[in-house]
Backbone as a chain_set.jsonl record, in Angstrom:
{"seq": "MAVVEVSIIPVGTPSASLSEFVAGCLEILKNTPGVTYQLNPMGTVIEGDMDHVLEVISRMHEHPFTKGVGRVVTTIRIDDRRDKTLTMAGKIAAVEARLARQG", "coords": {"N": [[-28.417, -74.511, -90.192], [-28.367, -71.364, -88.631], [-26.748, -69.363, -86.14], [-27.373, -66.335, -84.819], [-26.449, -63.176, -83.664], [-28.029, -60.22, -82.697], [-28.252, -56.714, -82.39], [-30.251, -54.028, -81.903], [-30.457, -50.657, -82.163], [-32.194, -47.871, -81.459], [-31.859, -44.486, -82.391], [-31.849, -41.228, -81.039], [-34.065, -41.158, -79.356], [-36.771, -40.1, -77.176], [-36.212, -40.716, -74.521], [-33.595, -42.044, -72.412], [-33.919, -44.697, -71.898], [-34.308, -47.865, -73.434], [-35.887, -50.073, -73.316], [-38.582, -50.291, -74.084], [-38.45, -50.431, -76.865], [-36.888, -52.706, -77.228], [-38.609, -54.623, -76.142], [-40.695, -54.483, -78.023], [-39.398, -55.454, -80.309], [-38.847, -58.042, -79.443], [-41.421, -59.054, -79.235], [-42.026, -59.374, -81.902], [-40.265, -61.482, -82.533], [-41.278, -63.433, -80.788], [-43.698, -63.999, -81.962], [-43.024, -65.269, -84.282], [-42.874, -68.168, -85.981], [-40.557, -70.947, -86.142], [-38.111, -69.978, -85.312], [-35.7, -69.81, -82.698], [-34.932, -68.043, -79.771], [-32.847, -66.036, -77.619], [-32.74, -63.658, -75.222], [-30.221, -61.425, -74.185], [-28.147, -59.363, -72.023], [-27.049, -57.471, -73.783], [-28.062, -57.758, -76.317], [-29.748, -59.909, -78.659], [-29.844, -63.366, -79.283], [-30.458, -65.371, -82.035], [-31.708, -68.349, -83.438], [-31.946, -70.321, -86.303], [-33.147, -71.021, -89.688], [-31.11, -69.453, -92.071], [-32.083, -67.537, -94.07], [-34.665, -67.084, -93.107], [-34.132, -66.075, -90.535], [-32.785, -63.693, -91.194], [-34.862, -62.355, -92.437], [-36.663, -61.956, -90.315], [-35.09, -60.347, -88.683], [-34.958, -58.076, -90.259], [-37.615, -57.18, -90.028], [-37.61, -56.636, -87.285], [-35.734, -54.581, -87.198], [-37.148, -52.58, -88.491], [-39.123, -51.972, -86.645], [-38.61, -49.874, -84.557], [-38.861, -47.581, -86.174], [-41.58, -47.488, -86.651], [-42.441, -46.461, -84.326], [-41.809, -43.835, -84.363], [-39.103, -43.207, -84.318], [-36.227, -41.765, -85.825], [-33.846, -42.806, -86.708], [-32.036, -45.868, -86.883], [-29.688, -48.132, -85.69], [-28.382, -51.17, -86.498], [-26.705, -54.047, -85.528], [-25.269, -57.032, -86.632], [-24.165, -60.303, -86.002], [-23.074, -63.27, -87.426], [-23.055, -66.76, -87.159], [-22.616, -69.338, -89.103], [-22.553, -72.458, -89.613], [-21.701, -75.134, -91.695], [-20.881, -77.77, -91.701], [-21.896, -79.272, -89.653], [-24.768, -79.545, -87.466], [-25.687, -76.546, -85.937], [-26.287, -75.042, -82.879], [-27.505, -72.815, -80.301], [-27.409, -73.936, -77.711], [-25.686, -76.087, -78.184], [-23.267, -74.799, -78.79], [-22.624, -73.634, -76.334], [-22.469, -75.92, -74.729], [-20.236, -77.186, -75.874], [-18.1, -75.534, -75.117], [-18.316, -75.677, -72.332], [-17.784, -78.41, -71.967], [-15.138, -78.538, -72.78], [-13.959, -76.922, -70.822], [-14.426, -78.541, -68.577], [-12.768, -80.703, -69.152], [-10.307, -79.47, -68.95], [-10.188, -78.705, -66.337]], "CA": [[-29.012, -73.615, -89.22], [-27.468, -70.293, -88.228], [-26.892, -68.705, -84.853], [-27.154, -64.934, -85.165], [-26.641, -62.208, -82.591], [-28.463, -58.942, -83.239], [-28.466, -55.607, -81.476], [-30.967, -52.976, -82.618], [-30.362, -49.467, -81.324], [-32.832, -46.668, -81.974], [-31.083, -43.287, -82.082], [-32.647, -40.018, -80.941], [-35.333, -41.408, -78.658], [-37.035, -39.089, -76.155], [-35.694, -41.168, -73.231], [-32.39, -42.879, -72.479], [-34.34, -46.087, -71.779], [-34.633, -48.503, -74.708], [-36.603, -51.322, -73.065], [-39.822, -50.301, -74.87], [-38.115, -50.861, -78.228], [-36.443, -54.098, -77.116], [-39.817, -55.431, -75.951], [-41.392, -54.537, -79.307], [-38.653, -56.361, -81.192], [-39.032, -59.408, -78.94], [-42.778, -59.473, -79.608], [-41.918, -59.856, -83.288], [-39.645, -62.816, -82.45], [-42.205, -64.331, -80.093], [-44.78, -64.337, -82.879], [-42.451, -65.804, -85.506], [-42.532, -69.595, -85.873], [-39.363, -71.418, -86.834], [-36.883, -69.433, -84.74], [-35.496, -69.872, -81.263], [-34.16, -66.852, -79.431], [-32.476, -65.835, -76.226], [-32.377, -62.291, -74.889], [-29.123, -61.258, -73.249], [-28.102, -57.956, -71.628], [-26.543, -56.58, -74.824], [-28.652, -58.067, -77.613], [-30.568, -61.116, -78.725], [-29.309, -64.423, -80.136], [-31.545, -66.039, -82.749], [-31.293, -69.591, -84.077], [-32.907, -70.769, -87.308], [-32.73, -70.975, -91.076], [-30.477, -68.157, -92.33], [-32.973, -66.608, -94.767], [-35.77, -66.776, -92.199], [-33.594, -65.222, -89.476], [-32.536, -62.361, -91.755], [-36.166, -61.723, -92.692], [-37.22, -61.487, -89.042], [-34.254, -59.221, -88.243], [-35.412, -56.918, -91.037], [-38.846, -56.698, -89.387], [-37.221, -56.066, -85.998], [-35.055, -53.319, -87.506], [-38.187, -51.608, -88.866], [-40.027, -51.682, -85.522], [-38.473, -48.541, -83.954], [-39.364, -46.558, -87.088], [-43.034, -47.404, -86.482], [-42.663, -45.732, -83.071], [-41.399, -42.449, -84.553], [-37.654, -43.013, -84.289], [-35.744, -41.364, -87.139], [-32.604, -43.505, -87.084], [-31.836, -47.139, -86.189], [-28.415, -48.789, -85.981], [-28.494, -52.596, -86.224], [-25.464, -54.808, -85.66], [-25.559, -58.464, -86.766], [-23.042, -61.256, -86.08], [-23.627, -64.533, -87.914], [-22.272, -67.998, -87.12], [-23.34, -70.223, -90.025], [-21.694, -73.634, -89.785], [-22.321, -76.031, -92.666], [-20.41, -79.151, -91.583], [-22.709, -79.963, -88.657], [-25.845, -78.722, -86.935], [-25.23, -75.539, -84.996], [-27.343, -74.508, -82.02], [-27.022, -72.032, -79.16], [-27.097, -74.867, -76.622], [-24.52, -76.867, -78.581], [-22.074, -73.961, -78.67], [-22.331, -73.506, -74.909], [-22.055, -77.244, -74.245], [-18.88, -77.473, -76.346], [-17.161, -74.792, -74.279], [-18.374, -76.258, -70.981], [-17.096, -79.713, -71.997], [-13.698, -78.267, -72.843], [-13.571, -76.455, -69.48], [-14.427, -79.688, -67.68], [-11.567, -81.5, -69.455], [-9.132, -78.707, -68.523], [-10.234, -78.509, -64.879]], "C": [[-27.956, -72.612, -88.787], [-27.775, -69.853, -86.803], [-26.459, -67.261, -85.076], [-27.393, -64.065, -83.943], [-26.987, -60.868, -83.215], [-28.636, -57.942, -82.107], [-29.07, -54.47, -82.287], [-31.044, -51.766, -81.708], [-31.05, -48.289, -82.005], [-32.045, -45.441, -81.509], [-32.021, -42.083, -82.042], [-34.001, -40.229, -80.297], [-35.535, -40.338, -77.577], [-36.445, -39.433, -74.779], [-34.423, -41.982, -73.443], [-32.731, -44.365, -72.402], [-34.75, -46.639, -73.143], [-35.49, -49.749, -74.541], [-37.917, -51.411, -73.847], [-39.561, -50.843, -76.277], [-37.655, -52.315, -78.244], [-37.664, -55.008, -76.993], [-40.6, -55.558, -77.256], [-40.72, -55.481, -80.283], [-38.824, -57.809, -80.748], [-40.44, -59.927, -79.213], [-42.794, -60.012, -81.037], [-41.341, -61.265, -83.289], [-40.613, -63.832, -81.855], [-43.308, -64.832, -81.021], [-44.292, -64.874, -84.217], [-42.124, -67.283, -85.321], [-41.225, -69.904, -86.598], [-38.063, -70.803, -86.36], [-36.892, -69.66, -83.229], [-34.663, -68.648, -80.916], [-33.874, -66.812, -77.938], [-32.035, -64.386, -76.063], [-31.174, -62.313, -73.96], [-28.99, -59.764, -72.949], [-27.697, -56.982, -72.744], [-27.133, -56.829, -76.206], [-29.523, -59.303, -77.512], [-29.887, -62.101, -79.672], [-30.5, -65.175, -80.718], [-30.97, -67.242, -83.475], [-32.372, -69.987, -85.076], [-32.307, -70.764, -88.692], [-32.255, -69.564, -91.409], [-31.421, -67.15, -92.996], [-34.118, -66.159, -93.861], [-35.313, -65.821, -91.093], [-33.357, -63.807, -90.006], [-33.834, -61.616, -92.046], [-36.761, -61.19, -91.394], [-36.396, -60.327, -88.487], [-34.645, -57.953, -88.996], [-36.683, -56.325, -90.421], [-38.549, -56.057, -88.027], [-36.567, -54.696, -86.185], [-36.075, -52.217, -87.821], [-39.036, -51.164, -87.681], [-39.832, -50.288, -84.92], [-38.969, -47.405, -84.864], [-40.875, -46.389, -86.944], [-43.406, -46.655, -85.207], [-42.138, -44.299, -83.147], [-39.916, -42.173, -84.485], [-37.174, -42.697, -85.7], [-34.496, -42.088, -87.614], [-32.463, -44.766, -86.247], [-30.502, -47.728, -86.652], [-28.544, -50.248, -85.554], [-27.158, -53.277, -86.504], [-25.828, -56.291, -85.656], [-24.253, -59.24, -86.812], [-23.629, -62.61, -86.405], [-22.602, -65.658, -87.746], [-23.08, -69.023, -87.912], [-22.431, -71.389, -90.361], [-22.4, -74.638, -90.677], [-21.91, -77.494, -92.508], [-21.163, -79.952, -90.522], [-23.772, -78.998, -88.139], [-25.314, -77.806, -85.847], [-26.425, -75.026, -84.202], [-26.709, -73.672, -80.909], [-26.565, -72.964, -78.048], [-25.842, -75.68, -76.938], [-23.225, -76.077, -78.455], [-21.654, -73.818, -77.211], [-21.818, -74.831, -74.352], [-20.629, -77.573, -74.669], [-17.836, -76.763, -75.486], [-17.144, -75.372, -72.86], [-17.67, -77.611, -70.917], [-15.583, -79.516, -72.023], [-13.192, -77.777, -71.485], [-13.496, -77.616, -68.496], [-13.185, -80.545, -67.894], [-10.299, -80.787, -68.964], [-9.034, -78.603, -67.003], [-9.899, -79.733, -64.157]], "O": [[-26.791, -72.965, -88.599], [-28.906, -69.959, -86.33], [-25.324, -66.995, -85.47], [-28.412, -64.197, -83.266], [-26.323, -60.425, -84.152], [-29.1, -58.279, -81.018], [-28.465, -54.003, -83.252], [-31.618, -51.828, -80.621], [-30.555, -47.768, -83.004], [-31.617, -45.375, -80.356], [-32.885, -41.935, -82.906], [-34.974, -39.561, -80.646], [-34.565, -39.736, -77.117], [-36.208, -38.539, -73.966], [-34.203, -42.54, -74.518], [-31.922, -45.205, -72.796], [-35.445, -45.974, -73.911], [-35.793, -50.419, -75.528], [-38.322, -52.507, -74.234], [-40.355, -51.618, -76.811], [-37.988, -53.068, -79.159], [-37.744, -56.04, -77.659], [-41.116, -56.633, -77.561], [-41.39, -56.223, -81.001], [-38.933, -58.706, -81.584], [-40.625, -61.129, -79.403], [-43.488, -60.983, -81.34], [-41.864, -62.149, -83.968], [-40.747, -64.948, -82.356], [-43.79, -65.955, -80.877], [-45.056, -64.931, -85.18], [-41.198, -67.622, -84.584], [-40.842, -69.213, -87.542], [-37.011, -71.071, -86.939], [-37.941, -69.695, -82.586], [-33.783, -68.257, -81.684], [-34.545, -67.448, -77.125], [-31.073, -63.945, -76.693], [-31.114, -63.132, -73.043], [-29.678, -58.963, -73.583], [-27.979, -55.788, -72.648], [-26.74, -56.171, -77.169], [-29.973, -59.688, -76.433], [-29.41, -61.714, -80.739], [-31.423, -65.564, -80.002], [-29.886, -67.173, -84.055], [-33.56, -69.994, -84.751], [-31.11, -70.532, -88.862], [-32.923, -68.587, -91.068], [-31.542, -66.019, -92.524], [-34.49, -64.985, -93.856], [-36.021, -64.872, -90.755], [-33.694, -62.83, -89.336], [-33.897, -60.393, -91.918], [-37.307, -60.086, -91.374], [-36.956, -59.414, -87.879], [-34.658, -56.869, -88.414], [-36.808, -55.106, -90.307], [-39.164, -55.055, -87.663], [-36.821, -53.767, -85.418], [-35.875, -51.059, -87.456], [-39.614, -50.077, -87.716], [-40.817, -49.563, -84.78], [-39.445, -46.383, -84.37], [-41.397, -45.285, -87.095], [-44.558, -46.259, -85.031], [-42.03, -43.622, -82.125], [-39.501, -41.018, -84.583], [-37.655, -43.289, -86.666], [-34.127, -41.996, -88.785], [-32.733, -44.751, -85.046], [-30.227, -47.81, -87.849], [-28.789, -50.534, -84.382], [-26.564, -53.106, -87.569], [-26.586, -56.755, -84.805], [-23.34, -58.89, -87.56], [-24.569, -63.06, -85.75], [-21.442, -65.525, -88.136], [-24.106, -69.515, -87.44], [-21.63, -71.311, -91.292], [-23.566, -74.962, -90.448], [-22.523, -78.372, -93.115], [-21.077, -81.18, -90.496], [-23.684, -77.788, -88.349], [-24.586, -78.235, -84.952], [-27.441, -74.628, -84.772], [-25.521, -73.81, -80.618], [-25.471, -72.807, -77.505], [-25.027, -75.931, -76.05], [-22.198, -76.627, -78.056], [-20.467, -73.874, -76.893], [-20.849, -74.858, -73.593], [-19.885, -78.181, -73.899], [-16.799, -77.344, -75.166], [-16.08, -75.535, -72.263], [-17.026, -77.924, -69.915], [-14.843, -80.245, -71.363], [-12.112, -78.175, -71.048], [-12.588, -77.663, -67.665], [-12.611, -81.059, -66.934], [-9.324, -81.445, -68.601], [-7.948, -78.436, -66.449], [-9.891, -79.74, -62.926]]}, "num_chains": 1, "name": "protein.A"}
């Protein structure tokens, strides 16, 4: 299982606000079985099978084009650990446990 952070930025929109495009991309995620996601202030973290996650990111990347945007910049960061199961919650718990041991 992979944990992937994605940021999709439409360029040349009529307004400085991008929430309409973010909401459209999240609707795609919401309607996609087999992935877990978490919106954050600067992007979205998605958890799931690598091929499936990349396929849904491709659909998310295409969304702004369907709204008339002429250019989209998408940034993807992938954490794909093969020696044990990787989850968003597990990554956070590992750091919190280490902080507790140090404090």
